[in-house]
C-alpha positions in Angstrom: -22.9 34.9 7.1 -23.9 32.2 9.7 -25.8 30.3 7.0 -22.7 30.2 4.8 -20.5 29.1 7.9 -23.0 26.0 8.5 -23.0 25.1 5.0 -19.4 24.8 5.0 -19.4 22.9 8.2 -21.7 20.3 6.6 -19.5 20.2 3.5 -16.6 19.6 5.8 -18.4 16.8 7.6 -19.5 15.2 4.6 -16.1 15.4 2.9 -14.6 13.8 6.4 -17.5 11.1 6.3 -16.8 10.0 2.6 -12.9 9.8 3.7 -13.4 7.7 6.6 -15.6 5.4 4.8 -12.9 5.3 1.7 -10.2 4.5 4.5 -12.1 1.6 5.9 -12.8 0.1 2.4 -9.0 0.7 1.7 -8.1 -0.8 5.1 -10.2 -4.1 4.5 -8.9 -4.1 1.0 -5.3 -4.0 2.4 -6.2 -6.7 4.9 -7.3 -9.1 2.2 -4.9 -8.3 -0.7 -2.8 -11.1 -2.0 -0.2 -10.4 -4.6 1.4 -13.5 -6.9 4.8 -13.2 -8.5 6.9 -15.3 -10.4 10.6 -15.6 -11.8 10.7 -14.6 -15.6 10.6 -18.0 -16.6 8.0 -19.1 -14.0 9.8 -21.7 -12.4 9.2 -20.1 -8.8 6.2 -18.7 -7.9 5.2 -16.6 -4.8 1.8 -15.4 -3.2 2.3 -12.7 -0.8 -0.6 -11.3 1.5 -1.5 -9.0 4.4 1.7 -7.9 6.3 4.1 -9.6 3.7 3.1 -13.1 4.5 4.4 -15.7 2.1 1.2 -17.7 1.8 2.1 -20.0 -1.0 5.5 -20.9 -2.7 6.1 -23.1 -5.7 9.1 -24.3 -7.0 9.1 -26.0 -10.0 10.9 -29.6 -10.5 12.9 -28.0 -13.0 14.4 -25.3 -10.9 15.0 -28.1 -7.9 16.9 -30.1 -10.6 18.6 -27.3 -12.2 19.6 -24.6 -9.5 22.4 -25.5 -6.5 21.3 -24.6 -3.1 22.7 -21.1 -3.3 21.1 -20.0 -6.6 17.8 -21.7 -5.7 17.8 -19.9 -2.0 18.6 -16.6 -4.0 16.0 -17.1 -6.5 13.5 -17.6 -3.8 14.2 -14.7 -1.8 14.3 -12.4 -4.8 11.0 -13.6 -6.0 9.4 -13.0 -2.2 11.1 -9.4 -2.3 9.3 -8.8 -5.5 6.2 -9.8 -3.9 6.6 -7.7 -0.9 7.6 -4.7 -3.5 4.4 -5.4 -5.7 2.1 -5.5 -2.2 3.9 -2.1 -1.1 3.3 -0.6 -4.5 -0.5 -1.7 -4.8 -1.0 -0.7 -1.0 0.5 3.0 -1.6 -1.4 3.6 -4.8 -4.9 2.7 -2.8 -4.2 5.1 -0.2 -3.1 7.7 -2.7 -6.2 7.6 -4.5 -8.0 8.8 -1.0 -4.8 11.4 0.2 -3.6 12.4 -3.1 -0.5 11.7 -5.2 1.9 13.2 -2.9 1.0 10.8 0.1 3.9 8.7 1.3 3.1 6.2 4.1 6.5 6.3 5.2 6.0 9.7 6.9 3.5 7.9 9.0 6.4 5.5 10.6 8.7 8.6 11.3 9.1 10.1 15.0 9.5 13.4 13.5 6.6 16.2 14.3 7.8 18.0 11.2 7.4 14.9 9.1 3.9 14.3 10.4 2.8 18.0 10.0 4.1 18.1 6.4 2.1 14.5 6.1 -1.2 16.4 7.5 -0.9 19.4 5.2 -0.3 17.4 2.0 -3.6 15.7 2.7 -5.7 18.5 3.9 -4.7 20.5 0.7 -5.6 17.4 -1.4 -8.9 16.8 0.4 -10.1 20.7 0.7 -7.8 22.5 -1.5 -6.2 25.7 -0.3 -2.3 26.2 0.7 
């Protein structure tokens, strides 16, 4: 019985170390990730990086000429929002590969202990099985 217990502890430690390493890689990828999105016609392109920072913006001469100020501003804002959304989807997907398909990063931001407990239960089930 003691040997079985020691083996279970060793397996749990290996799983924990693997998860820790995967989290470190995911964190580094998240810090350096960028996404580029554009309007359907390609006249406006935005690159969004870590934390949602806009790192590049291209507005074609045609868009500057053909769109009035309000339409141009709306197209730029919409393209930036699409970049933020694409970055959020990519980041969530990266962490779901580690923590399971039910992982919801929004639960990390909540103040509710119940929300945190639910997140811990979901992740534990994914990593270690069980109920």
